ZATORLUM-234131 format. One record per residue (C-alpha): residue in three letters; chain; x, y, z. Coordinates in Angstrom, 2 decimals. Layout:
BEGIN
   aa  ch        X        Y        Z
  ALA   A        X        Y        Z
...
! end
This chain:
BEGIN
   aa  ch        X        Y        Z
  UNK   A   -25.33   -32.26   -10.85
  UNK   A   -24.59   -30.84    -7.62
  UNK   A   -23.94   -27.32    -8.22
  UNK   A   -27.64   -26.93   -10.00
  UNK   A   -30.98   -26.93    -7.18
  UNK   A   -33.54   -28.76    -9.58
  UNK   A   -32.61   -30.70   -12.11
  UNK   A   -34.91   -30.57   -15.34
  UNK   A   -34.99   -34.04   -17.05
  UNK   A   -37.44   -34.85   -20.28
  UNK   A   -38.73   -37.61   -21.03
  UNK   A   -39.46   -37.59   -25.00
  UNK   A   -42.38   -39.72   -26.36
  UNK   A   -40.55   -41.54   -28.85
  UNK   A   -38.86   -42.81   -25.68
  UNK   A   -41.83   -43.71   -23.63
  UNK   A   -43.37   -45.17   -26.68
  UNK   A   -40.76   -47.25   -28.01
  UNK   A   -41.43   -51.60   -28.20
  UNK   A   -38.89   -52.40   -26.50
  UNK   A   -39.66   -50.30   -23.36
  UNK   A   -43.64   -50.97   -24.02
  UNK   A   -42.52   -54.73   -23.42
  UNK   A   -41.18   -54.55   -20.40
  UNK   A   -44.78   -53.58   -18.76
  UNK   A   -45.80   -57.30   -19.78
  UNK   A   -45.74   -59.54   -16.68
  UNK   A   -44.39   -56.79   -14.92
  UNK   A   -45.43   -56.91   -11.10
  UNK   A   -47.89   -55.01    -9.62
  UNK   A   -46.50   -53.20    -6.20
  UNK   A   -48.85   -51.64    -3.62
  UNK   A   -47.11   -48.31    -3.41
  UNK   A   -43.76   -47.65    -4.54
  UNK   A   -41.66   -50.21    -2.81
  UNK   A   -38.54   -48.40    -1.00
  UNK   A   -36.34   -51.17    -3.33
  UNK   A   -36.49   -52.68    -6.58
  UNK   A   -38.49   -55.79    -6.95
  UNK   A   -36.50   -58.65    -8.00
  UNK   A   -36.53   -62.57    -7.65
  UNK   A   -35.15   -61.80    -4.26
  UNK   A   -38.31   -59.42    -2.95
  UNK   A   -40.56   -60.40    -5.31
  UNK   A   -42.81   -62.58    -3.23
  UNK   A   -42.74   -59.92    -0.23
  UNK   A   -43.46   -56.91    -2.76
  UNK   A   -45.31   -58.09    -5.52
  UNK   A   -49.31   -58.10    -5.29
  UNK   A   -50.19   -59.42    -8.55
  UNK   A   -48.57   -58.75   -12.55
  UNK   A   -49.55   -56.83   -15.65
  UNK   A   -50.92   -59.92   -17.66
  UNK   A   -50.18   -60.22   -21.55
  UNK   A   -48.78   -57.33   -23.73
  UNK   A   -49.54   -53.20   -23.54
  UNK   A   -51.03   -51.48   -26.28
  UNK   A   -51.44   -47.57   -26.89
  UNK   A   -55.05   -46.81   -27.19
  UNK   A   -56.17   -43.13   -26.98
  UNK   A   -52.64   -41.73   -26.42
  UNK   A   -52.45   -44.07   -23.30
  UNK   A   -51.21   -47.09   -22.22
  UNK   A   -53.75   -49.79   -21.62
  UNK   A   -52.50   -52.76   -19.42
  UNK   A   -54.54   -55.69   -18.28
  UNK   A   -54.04   -55.96   -14.60
  UNK   A   -54.37   -59.42   -12.51
  UNK   A   -54.21   -58.11    -8.86
  UNK   A   -53.90   -61.05    -6.28
  UNK   A   -53.22   -60.00    -2.86
  UNK   A   -55.96   -59.43    -0.59
  UNK   A   -54.82   -56.05     0.69
  UNK   A   -53.97   -54.75    -2.57
  UNK   A   -57.69   -55.52    -3.43
  UNK   A   -59.59   -54.69    -0.53
  UNK   A   -57.55   -51.06    -1.36
  UNK   A   -58.58   -50.84    -4.57
  UNK   A   -62.09   -51.48    -3.55
  UNK   A   -61.95   -48.90    -1.02
  UNK   A   -60.79   -46.62    -3.43
  UNK   A   -56.71   -46.57    -3.51
  UNK   A   -56.69   -46.76    -7.80
  UNK   A   -54.51   -44.34    -9.34
  UNK   A   -51.68   -46.38   -10.86
  UNK   A   -47.46   -45.14   -11.30
  UNK   A   -44.66   -47.10   -12.69
  UNK   A   -41.73   -48.12   -11.65
  UNK   A   -38.61   -48.00   -13.89
  UNK   A   -34.93   -47.56   -14.74
  UNK   A   -33.70   -45.85   -17.27
  UNK   A   -30.28   -43.76   -18.46
  UNK   A   -29.79   -40.54   -17.91
  UNK   A   -28.05   -38.77   -21.15
  UNK   A   -26.58   -34.73   -19.34
  UNK   A   -26.89   -32.83   -22.76
  UNK   A   -29.16   -29.65   -22.12
  UNK   A   -31.77   -28.74   -24.85
  UNK   A   -35.23   -27.24   -25.34
  UNK   A   -38.17   -28.99   -26.25
  UNK   A   -40.73   -28.21   -29.11
  UNK   A   -43.29   -26.69   -26.82
  UNK   A   -39.98   -24.31   -25.42
  UNK   A   -38.94   -25.96   -22.23
  UNK   A   -35.73   -26.00   -21.51
  UNK   A   -34.06   -29.38   -19.91
  UNK   A   -30.55   -30.65   -18.33
  UNK   A   -31.23   -34.18   -19.26
  UNK   A   -32.95   -37.02   -21.41
  UNK   A   -34.18   -39.98   -20.14
  UNK   A   -33.31   -42.88   -22.74
  UNK   A   -33.61   -46.82   -22.41
  UNK   A   -36.84   -46.70   -20.18
  UNK   A   -36.99   -50.37   -18.43
  UNK   A   -40.64   -51.21   -16.29
  UNK   A   -39.61   -52.30   -12.75
  UNK   A   -42.83   -52.51   -11.41
  UNK   A   -46.33   -50.33   -11.69
  UNK   A   -47.63   -49.26    -8.57
  UNK   A   -51.21   -49.28    -7.04
  UNK   A   -51.23   -45.56    -5.49
  UNK   A   -53.62   -42.82    -4.15
  UNK   A   -51.93   -40.30    -6.03
  UNK   A   -49.61   -40.47    -9.13
  UNK   A   -47.41   -38.31   -10.73
  UNK   A   -49.14   -39.30   -13.76
  UNK   A   -52.49   -38.05   -12.93
  UNK   A   -56.09   -39.43   -12.14
  UNK   A   -56.57   -40.37   -15.80
  UNK   A   -53.92   -43.00   -15.46
  UNK   A   -56.04   -45.38   -13.32
  UNK   A   -57.26   -48.89   -12.72
  UNK   A   -60.89   -48.84   -14.25
  UNK   A   -63.42   -51.76   -14.58
  UNK   A   -66.93   -51.31   -15.44
  UNK   A   -67.90   -54.16   -13.97
  UNK   A   -67.62   -52.05   -10.60
  UNK   A   -69.62   -49.35    -9.36
  UNK   A   -66.94   -46.96    -9.52
  UNK   A   -66.75   -47.31   -13.09
  UNK   A   -63.59   -46.15   -15.11
  UNK   A   -64.36   -42.38   -15.16
  UNK   A   -61.07   -40.23   -13.89
  UNK   A   -61.17   -39.24   -10.60
  UNK   A   -61.35   -35.65    -9.88
  UNK   A   -59.36   -34.85    -6.83
  UNK   A   -60.02   -31.15    -6.88
  UNK   A   -63.78   -32.20    -6.02
  UNK   A   -62.48   -33.49    -2.44
  UNK   A   -61.98   -32.34     0.78
  UNK   A   -58.75   -32.48     2.30
  UNK   A   -60.00   -35.26     4.57
  UNK   A   -60.79   -37.39     1.66
  UNK   A   -57.56   -36.68    -0.06
  UNK   A   -55.71   -38.38     3.37
  UNK   A   -57.57   -41.14     3.59
  UNK   A   -56.97   -42.48     0.14
  UNK   A   -53.50   -41.87     1.06
  UNK   A   -53.81   -43.85     4.33
  UNK   A   -54.80   -47.67     4.44
  UNK   A   -56.27   -49.68     7.26
  UNK   A   -53.56   -52.50     8.73
  UNK   A   -54.93   -54.46    11.70
  UNK   A   -51.79   -54.98    14.01
  UNK   A   -52.76   -57.65    17.20
  UNK   A   -56.30   -56.44    18.04
  UNK   A   -55.68   -53.05    16.93
  UNK   A   -56.38   -51.35    13.88
  UNK   A   -54.27   -48.51    12.35
  UNK   A   -54.66   -46.13     9.44
  UNK   A   -51.08   -45.86     7.74
  UNK   A   -49.15   -44.89     4.58
  UNK   A   -50.29   -47.20     1.63
  UNK   A   -46.70   -46.87     0.37
  UNK   A   -45.71   -48.76     3.93
  UNK   A   -48.34   -51.22     4.24
  UNK   A   -46.70   -53.93     2.62
  UNK   A   -43.39   -53.27     4.89
  UNK   A   -45.50   -53.74     7.71
  UNK   A   -47.67   -56.70     6.54
  UNK   A   -43.89   -58.40     5.83
  UNK   A   -42.69   -57.47     9.69
  UNK   A   -46.14   -58.73    10.94
  UNK   A   -45.35   -62.40     8.68
  UNK   A   -41.95   -62.59    10.03
  UNK   A   -42.95   -61.77    13.58
  UNK   A   -45.77   -64.89    13.26
  UNK   A   -42.74   -66.82    12.15
  UNK   A   -40.49   -66.08    14.96
  UNK   A   -43.41   -67.16    17.74
  UNK   A   -44.02   -70.01    15.76
  UNK   A   -40.61   -71.47    15.69
  UNK   A   -40.31   -70.05    19.51
  UNK   A   -43.99   -71.70    20.33
  UNK   A   -42.48   -74.96    18.56
  UNK   A   -39.09   -75.23    20.84
  UNK   A   -41.24   -74.71    24.15
  UNK   A   -43.08   -77.55    23.28
  UNK   A   -40.06   -79.62    22.41
  UNK   A   -38.73   -77.97    25.66
  UNK   A   -41.47   -79.16    27.77
  UNK   A   -42.04   -83.01    25.80
  UNK   A   -38.53   -83.38    26.95
  UNK   A   -39.50   -82.21    30.57
  UNK   A   -42.40   -84.98    31.08
  UNK   A   -40.05   -87.43    29.51
  UNK   A   -37.29   -86.56    32.13
  UNK   A   -40.49   -86.14    34.75
  UNK   A   -42.20   -90.10    33.74
  UNK   A   -38.55   -91.64    34.45
  UNK   A   -38.46   -89.91    37.84
  UNK   A   -41.79   -91.66    38.52
  UNK   A   -41.04   -95.43    36.83
  UNK   A   -37.65   -95.06    39.16
  UNK   A   -39.86   -93.87    42.38
  UNK   A   -42.53   -96.44    41.77
  UNK   A   -39.66   -99.29    41.08
  UNK   A   -38.18   -98.12    44.30
  UNK   A   -41.48   -98.53    46.13
  UNK   A   -42.03  -101.78    44.91
  UNK   A   -39.02  -102.77    46.87
  UNK   A   -39.65  -101.55    50.10
  UNK   A   -40.51  -104.13    53.21
  UNK   A   -43.70  -104.15    54.48
  UNK   A   -43.26  -104.86    58.60
  UNK   A   -44.39  -108.28    58.36
  UNK   A   -42.07  -108.97    55.24
  UNK   A   -39.44  -107.27    57.73
  UNK   A   -40.17  -109.52    60.60
  UNK   A   -40.35  -112.89    58.29
  UNK   A   -36.73  -112.09    57.05
  UNK   A   -35.41  -111.31    60.52
  UNK   A   -36.83  -114.43    61.61
  UNK   A   -34.86  -116.41    58.55
  UNK   A   -31.91  -114.74    59.23
  UNK   A   -32.02  -115.57    62.64
  UNK   A   -33.16  -119.65    62.13
  UNK   A   -29.94  -119.59    59.66
  UNK   A   -27.65  -118.43    62.19
  UNK   A   -28.24  -120.45    64.60
  UNK   A   -27.89  -123.24    62.83
  UNK   A   -24.28  -121.96    61.67
  UNK   A   -23.45  -121.83    64.61
  UNK   A   -23.91  -125.38    65.57
  UNK   A   -21.04  -125.78    62.59
  UNK   A   -18.83  -122.88    63.66
  UNK   A   -20.14  -121.55    67.15
  UNK   A   -17.14  -119.05    67.01
  UNK   A   -17.67  -117.69    63.69
  UNK   A   -19.21  -113.91    63.04
  UNK   A   -21.42  -114.51    60.57
  UNK   A   -22.75  -110.12    61.11
  UNK   A   -23.12  -108.76    57.11
  UNK   A   -23.05  -112.22    55.84
  UNK   A   -25.90  -112.98    53.34
  UNK   A   -27.46  -115.84    54.16
  UNK   A   -26.77  -117.87    50.80
  UNK   A   -22.68  -116.39    52.11
  UNK   A   -23.58  -117.94    56.01
  UNK   A   -24.59  -121.78    53.98
  UNK   A   -21.81  -122.12    51.66
  UNK   A   -19.20  -121.16    55.12
  UNK   A   -20.96  -123.51    57.36
  UNK   A   -21.21  -126.19    55.16
  UNK   A   -17.73  -125.48    53.44
  UNK   A   -16.18  -125.52    57.06
  UNK   A   -17.89  -128.78    57.88
  UNK   A   -17.07  -130.83    54.60
  UNK   A   -14.36  -128.98    52.84
  UNK   A   -14.35  -126.70    49.85
  UNK   A   -15.17  -129.26    47.58
  UNK   A   -18.23  -129.82    48.91
  UNK   A   -19.59  -126.53    47.94
  UNK   A   -17.58  -126.54    44.17
  UNK   A   -20.03  -125.97    41.63
  UNK   A   -23.29  -126.60    43.43
  UNK   A   -26.65  -124.92    43.42
  UNK   A   -27.22  -122.43    46.06
  UNK   A   -30.45  -124.90    46.57
  UNK   A   -28.10  -127.79    46.91
  UNK   A   -26.37  -125.87    49.69
  UNK   A   -28.99  -125.19    51.54
  UNK   A   -29.94  -128.68    51.42
  UNK   A   -27.06  -130.16    52.47
  UNK   A   -26.52  -126.85    55.56
  UNK   A   -30.15  -127.88    56.86
  UNK   A   -29.02  -131.59    57.45
  UNK   A   -25.76  -131.10    58.64
  UNK   A   -27.18  -128.70    61.20
  UNK   A   -30.42  -131.48    61.77
  UNK   A   -27.29  -134.32    62.08
  UNK   A   -28.85  -136.47    60.17
  UNK   A   -30.86  -135.46    57.38
  UNK   A   -28.42  -136.64    54.19
  UNK   A   -28.75  -139.44    51.47
  UNK   A   -28.87  -143.05    52.23
  UNK   A   -25.96  -144.64    51.62
  UNK   A   -23.57  -141.93    52.51
  UNK   A   -20.30  -142.38    54.35
  UNK   A   -21.63  -139.64    57.24
  UNK   A   -25.21  -141.07    57.57
  UNK   A   -23.51  -144.37    58.63
  UNK   A   -21.64  -142.17    61.24
  UNK   A   -24.58  -140.54    63.02
  UNK   A   -27.53  -143.06    61.98
  UNK   A   -26.73  -144.52    65.72
  UNK   A   -25.84  -140.87    67.20
  UNK   A   -22.66  -139.66    67.73
  UNK   A   -21.18  -142.39    69.57
  UNK   A   -18.28  -144.88    68.40
  UNK   A   -18.85  -148.73    69.00
  UNK   A   -18.13  -148.77    72.20
  UNK   A   -20.87  -146.22    73.50
  UNK   A   -18.32  -143.34    73.89
  UNK   A   -19.50  -140.19    73.02
  UNK   A   -17.48  -138.36    70.26
  UNK   A   -17.11  -134.97    69.23
  UNK   A   -18.91  -134.23    65.89
  UNK   A   -15.81  -133.13    64.44
  UNK   A   -14.36  -136.69    65.63
  UNK   A   -17.12  -138.29    63.89
  UNK   A   -16.53  -136.34    60.52
  UNK   A   -13.29  -137.42    60.27
  UNK   A   -13.71  -141.07    60.73
  UNK   A   -16.46  -140.50    58.58
  UNK   A   -13.06  -139.80    55.77
  UNK   A   -15.39  -135.61    56.05
  UNK   A   -12.69  -134.36    57.50
  UNK   A    -8.72  -134.33    58.14
  UNK   A    -7.89  -134.65    61.49
  UNK   A    -6.23  -131.55    62.49
! end
């Protein structure tokens, strides 16, 4: 009704007392302050602080509702004096003007009232008689008379304390659930970030460990001065022997095993090293270089057993001796 400044809505007693309406209080969620949105299956876990237990009944012209409050913040608020109750509900508005039995004019009537939640508030529209009462607690079930309170006390009842980090702050009771939800969400995000940071650190540690292992392996491959000297001596000896068989050959850059193979193949042919192990080739190489260290019965030994000389005592060359032994073809 945009053309009307104040819309007067009538809530008839018979609509409030309808069994269909009263039954919707049963197991309705309890909230701390009126939330800014309805309590639904999607918002229940953040907004509900307890529930109305069993069925509501009329008693002394008031609804009596057994309540179960399960949330610590809501319990603390009640024990600190926030005890009045206010129903959050939906209804159908029938825009029909009229007048109550008491002569009050109205512009619309509420029908089909359905409870969405029951809010714990510091001061409700229904007045201080609609409140939490529990004879087991010191504050009893007597109505709270706001007129006897100071302005500061009333303001304090409308606020509650929330903890933010290492600070405490007073906020409106209705806003407290939103702040608690924000804190929970922030804590979860921080927890997720911490978990991601741990995973990143573990990956970095694994990478560092891998590099350390590679460095340690390289260190084992670094030769000492004695090892370098021994290898140099070994190479000098092998190359010296090889030059006896191949005086003009260049062995620069060749591995010692290759030097021995080349020298033996040059002296005896490629078949002499074919399918032979490095140990066998080394033995052949040393025998050739030392002139005579070969197996008994070999044709080669027969040729060189008395020195590199023919039967007429004529000195022959090493190559000629190999040709004579059938180990090398004449050029």
